[in-house]
N, C-alpha and C positions, 0 to 999 in steps of 0.2 A: 504494500500500500504506500502510495506517495502522499506525503503531508505538505500542506501549504502553510508555512510558519508565519505568514502574514495574518492568518486567522488565529485569534487568541487561544482557542482550545488546542489547536494543532501545535502552536508554539510551546504552550505549557507542557503538553504531552511529550514532545520531542526534547525539550529542555530537560525534563525529568529523566527521560530515557538516556540522554547523553550523560547526565550527571551519574546515573546509576552504572553506566558502563565504564566510568573512569576509575582506575585503581588509586590514582594520586591526583589530588585537586590541582597540584602545580601544573599538570599536563592539560588541564581543561582550559579551553579558550575563554571561558567566562569565570574563571576562578576568583577574580576580584569582584565580581558582580553577583554571584549566585545567591547570596543571602538577601540581596535587596534588588529585586527586579521590578521595582515600582516605577522606575524611569527607563523604560526600554526604548532604545533607539533603533533605527533601521539597521545600524551596524550589528547590533545584537541579534536581530532577526536574521540577517544575512549569515552570521556565524552559525547559528543553529540550523538554518536551512541547508547550508553547505554540508554540515555534519550529517544531517538527516538524509540528504541525497546520497552520501557516500556509505551510509550504514542502514540499508533498508531493513525494515522489520519483517520478521518471518510471519507469514499468515497463520492465524489460529484456526485449527480444524474443529468442526463441530463433532459431537459424539457420533453422529451417523457417518461422518466422513472417516473418523478414526476406526470405527468398528462396523464395517459394512455388513 
């Protein structure tokens, strides 16, 4: 699934997913801003969108798809 980080919910979802995937906050492109995202700029959106595009999320299968 491709997310559009210009949409608030998509940005929030992908920002959390990016944060959860990092082992070290120092390697995160938003490490100085992750605790306070109240003033999000287009630069922050672009950073998360770039990460999202490079790290696609695996689709989740329904029970019927897992156990046909």
